[in-house]
C-alpha positions in Angstrom: 0.0 0.3 0.0 2.9 2.6 0.9 4.7 1.3 -2.6 1.3 2.3 -4.1 1.0 5.9 -2.7 5.1 6.3 -3.4 4.5 5.2 -6.9 1.5 7.9 -7.3 3.5 10.8 -5.7 6.5 10.0 -8.1 4.3 10.2 -10.7 2.6 13.0 -10.4 5.4 15.4 -9.6 7.6 14.0 -12.8 8.2 16.9 -14.9 7.0 19.7 -12.4 9.7 22.4 -12.4 10.8 25.1 -10.1 9.0 27.6 -12.2 5.0 26.8 -11.1 2.3 29.0 -12.4 0.2 29.4 -9.5 -3.5 30.2 -9.5 -6.2 29.7 -6.7 -9.9 28.3 -6.8 -13.0 31.1 -6.3 -15.7 28.2 -7.2 -16.2 24.8 -6.9 -19.7 23.7 -8.0 -20.9 19.9 -8.7 -17.8 18.3 -10.5 -16.6 21.6 -11.9 -13.7 23.6 -9.9 -13.4 27.3 -11.4 -9.5 28.3 -11.1 -8.5 32.2 -11.5 -4.6 33.6 -12.3 -3.8 30.3 -14.6 -2.3 30.6 -18.3 -2.8 27.5 -19.4 -4.3 25.1 -22.1 -7.5 23.2 -22.8 -5.9 19.1 -21.5 -3.3 20.6 -19.3 -2.7 19.2 -16.0 -2.9 20.7 -12.8 -2.6 19.8 -9.2 -5.0 21.3 -6.4 -3.1 21.7 -3.0 -5.8 20.6 -0.5 -5.5 22.5 3.3 -3.5 19.3 4.5 -0.8 19.5 1.9 -1.9 16.7 -0.1 -3.3 17.4 -3.7 -5.7 16.9 -6.2 -5.2 15.8 -10.2 -7.1 18.3 -12.4 -7.3 18.7 -15.8 -8.4 22.0 -17.8 -11.9 21.2 -19.4 -13.1 24.9 -20.6 -13.1 28.6 -19.9 -15.6 30.8 -18.7 -14.4 34.4 -19.3 -10.9 35.0 -17.3 -11.8 31.9 -15.1 -10.6 28.1 -15.7 -13.0 25.3 -15.8 -10.8 22.5 -13.9 -12.6 18.7 -13.8 -10.8 16.8 -10.8 -9.5 13.4 -10.9 -10.0 12.7 -7.3 -12.4 13.5 -4.5 -13.1 17.5 -3.8 -13.5 16.9 0.1 -10.8 18.9 1.6 -11.1 21.6 -1.6 -11.6 25.6 -0.1 -12.0 29.0 -1.6 -9.0 30.3 -2.5 -7.1 26.9 -2.9 -3.3 27.1 -4.8 -3.5 25.7 -8.1 0.0 24.6 -9.7 0.0 24.3 -13.3 2.1 20.9 -14.8 4.7 22.4 -17.2 4.3 18.9 -19.6 1.7 17.2 -21.5 0.0 14.5 -19.5 2.2 11.2 -20.6 2.4 7.4 -19.1 5.0 5.2 -18.2 5.0 2.4 -21.1 7.6 -0.5 -21.9 8.2 -4.3 -21.7 8.6 -3.8 -18.3 4.6 -3.3 -18.0 3.5 -6.7 -19.1 1.7 -8.4 -16.3 0.9 -5.4 -14.3 -2.4 -3.8 -13.4 -2.9 0.0 -13.8 -5.1 2.9 -12.5 -6.5 5.3 -14.7 -3.2 7.4 -15.2 -0.6 4.6 -15.4 0.1 4.4 -11.9 0.2 0.4 -10.5 -2.1 -0.7 -8.8 -0.8 -4.5 -7.6 1.2 -3.9 -4.9 4.3 -4.9 -6.7 6.0 -1.2 -6.5 6.6 1.4 -9.0 7.5 0.5 -12.7 10.8 -0.4 -13.7 10.9 2.0 -17.0 11.7 5.4 -18.1 9.9 5.3 -21.7 7.0 7.6 -21.8 3.8 7.8 -24.2 1.8 11.0 -24.4 -1.7 9.7 -23.9 -3.4 12.7 -26.1 -2.2 11.3 -29.9 -3.8 11.4 -33.3 -4.5 8.4 -34.9 -2.1 6.9 -37.9 -2.3 8.5 -41.4 -4.8 6.6 -43.5 -2.7 6.7 -46.1 0.1 5.3 -44.4 -2.0 2.6 -42.5 -1.2 -0.9 -43.8 -4.2 -2.8 -45.1 -6.1 -5.6 -43.0 -5.1 -9.2 -44.4 -4.5 -11.2 -42.2 -6.8 -13.2 -39.6 -6.3 -12.9 -36.1 -6.9 -15.8 -34.4 -9.7 -16.1 -31.2 -10.0 -20.0 -31.0 -13.8 -19.6 -30.3 -15.6 -20.9 -33.6 -18.7 -18.7 -33.2 -16.1 -15.9 -34.2 -13.6 -17.3 -35.7 -16.2 -19.1 -38.4 -18.9 -16.6 -39.1 -17.7 -13.2 -37.7 -13.6 -13.3 -38.6 -11.3 -10.7 -37.3 -8.2 -9.4 -39.0 -5.3 -7.6 -37.6 -5.7 -4.5 -36.9 -10.2 -4.6 -37.2 -12.0 -3.0 -34.7 -15.1 -4.5 -33.4 -18.1 -4.0 -31.2 -19.5 -6.5 -28.3 -22.8 -5.7 -27.6 -25.0 -6.7 -25.1 -27.5 -6.0 -22.4 -26.0 -6.2 -18.8 -25.6 -9.8 -17.6 -25.1 -11.7 -20.9 -21.4 -12.3 -20.8 -19.6 -9.9 -22.0 -16.5 -9.8 -19.6 -16.6 -13.6 -19.7 -16.3 -13.2 -24.1 -13.4 -10.6 -23.5 -11.7 -13.0 -20.7 -11.8 -16.1 -22.8 -10.4 -14.1 -26.1 -7.1 -12.9 -24.2 -6.2 -15.9 -23.1 -7.0 -17.5 -26.6 -6.1 -14.7 -29.1 -2.5 -15.3 -31.0 -2.1 -11.6 -30.3 1.8 -10.9 -28.8 0.2 -8.3 -26.5 -3.2 -7.9 -24.5 -4.3 -4.3 -23.3 -7.5 -4.7 -21.0 -9.4 -1.6 -20.4 -11.9 -2.0 -17.2 -13.8 1.4 -16.8 -16.9 2.1 -15.1 -17.0 -2.2 -13.8 -18.2 -3.2 -9.9 -14.8 -3.6 -7.7 -15.7 -6.7 -7.0 -16.3 -7.4 -10.9 -12.4 -6.2 -11.6 -11.2 -8.8 -8.9 -12.7 -12.0 -10.6 -12.1 -11.1 -13.9 -8.5 -10.7 -13.2 -8.4 -13.9 -10.6 -11.2 -16.3 -11.8 -11.5 -14.9 -15.4 -8.2 -13.9 -16.8 -6.1 -16.5 -14.3 -2.3 -16.4 -14.7 -1.4 -17.4 -18.2 -3.9 -14.3 -19.5 -2.1 -12.0 -17.3 1.1 -12.5 -18.3 1.2 -11.3 -21.8 -1.4 -8.9 -20.7 -1.5 -5.1 -19.5 -4.8 -4.3 -17.1 -5.8 -0.7 -16.6 -8.8 -0.3 -14.0 -11.2 2.7 -13.5 -13.8 1.4 -11.4 -17.5 2.9 -11.0 -17.5 4.5 -7.7 -14.3 7.0 -9.7 -14.8 10.2 -11.3 -15.8 11.0 -14.5 -12.4 12.3 -15.6 -10.2 9.1 -14.2 -12.8 6.8 -16.0 -12.4 9.3 -19.0 -8.3 9.4 -18.8 -8.4 5.5 -18.3 -9.6 4.9 -22.0 -7.0 7.1 -23.1 -4.6 5.6 -21.4 -5.1 2.3 -22.4 -5.3 3.6 -25.9 -1.4 5.3 -25.3 -0.2 1.7 -23.9 -1.4 -0.1 -27.2 0.1 2.6 -29.3 3.0 2.1 -28.0 3.4 -1.6 -28.5 2.1 -1.2 -32.4 5.0 1.1 -32.9 7.4 -1.6 -31.1 6.3 -3.9 -34.1 3.3 -6.0 -31.9 0.5 -7.4 -33.0 -1.8 -6.0 -29.9 -4.9 -7.1 -28.8 -6.9 -3.8 -27.2 -9.9 -4.7 -25.6 -12.5 -2.1 -23.6 -15.3 -2.9 -21.1 -17.1 -0.6 -21.9 -17.1 2.3 -24.2 -20.3 3.0 -23.3 -18.8 3.6 -19.6 -16.6 6.2 -21.5 -19.0 7.8 -23.0 -21.3 8.1 -20.0 -18.1 9.7 -18.7 -17.9 12.0 -20.8 -21.2 13.0 -21.0 -21.2 13.7 -16.9 -18.0 15.7 -18.0 -19.9 17.8 -20.6 -23.1 18.7 -18.7 -21.2 19.8 -15.6 -19.6 22.6 -18.3 -22.3 23.4 -19.9 -23.1 21.4 -22.8 -26.9 21.0 -24.3 -28.1 17.6 -23.9 -29.2 15.9 -26.8 -30.8 12.3 -27.0 -30.7 10.6 -23.9 -28.5 13.6 -22.5 -25.8 12.9 -24.4 -23.7 15.7 -25.1 -22.5 16.5 -28.4 -19.0 16.1 -27.2 -19.5 12.4 -27.1 -19.9 11.9 -30.6 -17.1 13.6 -31.1 -15.0 11.8 -28.6 -15.6 8.2 -29.9 -14.5 8.3 -32.9 -11.1 9.7 -31.4 -10.4 6.6 -29.5 -11.4 4.2 -32.2 -9.7 5.6 -35.0 -6.5 4.9 -32.7 -6.7 1.2 -33.3 -5.7 -0.4 -36.4 -2.9 -1.0 -38.5 0.2 1.1 -38.5 3.0 1.5 -40.6 4.3 -2.0 -38.7 2.4 -3.9 -36.1 -1.1 -3.8 -35.1 -4.4 -3.1 -32.7 -7.2 -4.9 -33.0 -9.8 -3.3 -30.9 -12.7 -4.8 -29.3 -14.8 -3.0 -27.7 -17.7 -3.5 -25.9 -21.5 -1.8 -26.1 -23.5 -1.9 -22.9 -27.0 -2.1 -24.7 -29.9 -0.4 -22.4 -33.3 -2.7 -22.8 -31.1 -4.5 -25.3 -32.0 -1.9 -28.0 -29.2 -1.9 -30.6 -30.5 1.4 -31.7 -29.4 3.5 -28.5 -27.2 6.2 -29.1 -23.9 4.7 -28.3 -24.6 1.7 -30.0 -25.9 3.2 -33.3 -23.0 5.5 -33.5 -20.4 2.4 -32.7 -21.9 0.8 -34.8 -21.3 3.2 -37.8 -17.3 3.6 -36.5 -16.5 0.1 -36.2 -15.3 -2.4 -38.7 -18.0 -5.3 -37.7 -20.2 -5.9 -34.5 -20.8 -9.5 -32.2 -24.0 -9.5 -30.5 -24.5 -11.5 -27.4 -28.1 -12.9 -27.7 -29.9 -12.9 -24.0 -32.1 -15.8 -25.3 -28.9 -17.5 -25.9 -27.9 -17.1 -22.8 -30.9 -18.3 -21.1 -30.7 -21.7 -22.9 -27.1 -22.2 -21.5 -25.7 -21.3 -25.2 -22.5 -19.9 -24.6 -21.0 -18.2 -25.6 -24.0 -17.0 -26.3 -23.3 -15.0 -30.3 -25.9 -14.2 -32.4 -24.2 -15.1 -35.7 -27.1 -13.9 -37.2 -27.1 -10.6 -36.4 -23.1 -10.6 -35.8 -21.0 -9.4 -38.8 -17.3 -8.5 -39.6 -17.0 -6.1 -42.4 -13.4 -7.4 -43.5 -14.1 -11.2 -43.1 -14.9 -11.2 -46.8 -11.3 -9.7 -47.7 -9.5 -12.0 -45.1 -11.0 -15.5 -45.6 -11.3 -18.7 -48.3 -14.0 -18.7 -51.0 -14.4 -22.3 -49.5 -14.9 -20.8 -46.2 -17.2 -18.0 -47.5 -19.5 -20.5 -49.1 -19.5 -22.8 -45.8 -20.8 -19.6 -43.8 -23.7 -18.7 -46.0 -24.4 -21.9 -46.7 -24.9 -22.6 -42.3 -26.3 -18.9 -41.9 -29.4 -19.7 -44.4 -29.7 -22.9 -42.0 -29.6 -20.9 -39.5 -32.0 -18.2 -40.5 -34.6 -20.7 -42.3 -35.1 -22.4 -38.7 -35.3 -19.3 -37.0 -37.8 -18.0 -39.3 -40.4 -21.0 -39.3 -39.1 -21.9 -35.4 -42.6 -21.5 -34.3 -44.6 -23.6 -36.7 -42.1 -26.5 -35.7 -42.0 -26.1 -32.0 -45.7 -26.7 -31.9 -45.6 -29.4 -34.8 -47.6 -27.5 -37.0 -44.7 -27.6 -39.9 -45.1 -30.9 -41.8 -42.0 -32.3 -43.5 -41.3 -32.2 -47.2 -43.0 -29.1 -47.7 -39.6 -27.0 -47.7 -36.6 -28.6 -48.4 -34.4 -26.1 -46.5 -35.9 -25.7 -43.8 -36.2 -29.7 -43.6 -32.6 -29.6 -44.3 -32.3 -27.0 -41.5 -34.2 -29.3 -38.8 -31.8 -31.7 -39.5 -28.7 -29.4 -38.9 -30.3 -27.6 -36.5 -28.6 -30.0 -33.6 -25.6 -30.0 -35.0 -25.1 -26.6 -35.7 -25.4 -25.7 -32.2 -23.1 -28.1 -30.6 -20.5 -26.7 -32.9 -21.4 -23.5 -31.9 -21.3 -23.9 -27.9 -17.7 -24.1 -26.5 -16.4 -24.6 -23.2 -14.4 -21.7 -22.3 -11.2 -23.5 -21.7 -11.6 -24.9 -25.2 -9.5 -23.4 -27.8 -10.1 -24.4 -31.3 -7.9 -24.6 -34.6 -8.9 -22.7 -36.9 -8.2 -25.1 -39.7 -10.1 -27.6 -37.6 -12.6 -25.1 -37.4 -13.0 -25.0 -41.0 -12.6 -28.7 -41.6 -16.0 -29.0 -39.3 -17.5 -26.8 -41.1 -17.2 -27.9 -44.2 -19.1 -31.1 -42.7 -22.2 -29.0 -41.7 -22.4 -27.4 -45.1 
């Protein structure tokens, strides 16, 4: 615990010089702190010194006449009118390097796993531009996941950005943990944002395990933390992924969840006076999402394969964040509550899921197999009510007859134990038998 506090202090004061610009707090209402006497720019970091000598990190999020609007990263208890504010002279950055593999960090990149400070001096800026679109490598290689329903029907390419859409409690986090353990990526970067603290512990200990943690970096910002810290966690995780991509690594970047990041930005936007739009989301939310998503993908060397979970409120796929995310991503994997309730895991709804790049990276034979199996599933689903009550007469339709015979075999193919990883070529052979 003491090591964590020392690490946080060292990271916080790193970069300060003797010519600190000091201002003072003039107002604090809700989440927003107003300060006077500062000359600074949007996105710069500050520290607010409390009466007991401790400090609160904050970021510049706006201006009001001559005052600076700050959003704190920690609790504001102890901040008083006149509390001094000092400006950080350098852009916010996080420590990176091979040494951070297997470590668990907070939203600002500080270790919280009790194993001491990060033994690296390499730093990566948090605010980066996406790679030049003309210099990006094409997505032309398959990122194997070991999950038959994904590799077979929504095949993911290295550098592709995919969304995992599901309601609460359907199994998004479990699916991510399987992907982290079974993927063929060199490095996993996992951002757990807005989750309950209990779920974070379970994800790391029970789902991910030691094997998955060895090649992973986990960034955690729980639901009780300040919205600014939750937002920063998403940017920190993205920056760490970019570092490994620039080293020529194939990175599997998982964010659970993008919806919580959008909610954090909504809180910030409303606090600084932005007008609410659909479901209270502010305009800045819809400008933030592409900035985060576009930073993933292929670079000149290396790749970031992005998997972003989207929490669907009321299982409505057309909610504002879900609808916007689908338009920005290269495909989506839909998890079905109905399948989960039937014990069908992973509950991937292959009929409603799509990978926009799959046809560019799979063989013609694979395309034919996928098309045939999906047509059988679709025929069965459209006539499921008739079949279940015995109203369908065998021989009325040859496709439906074939679908009824193949349904059990297809379901057995799609159901998979979380510790069962299937080789891609073996999966194709099994699909060929079904088709």
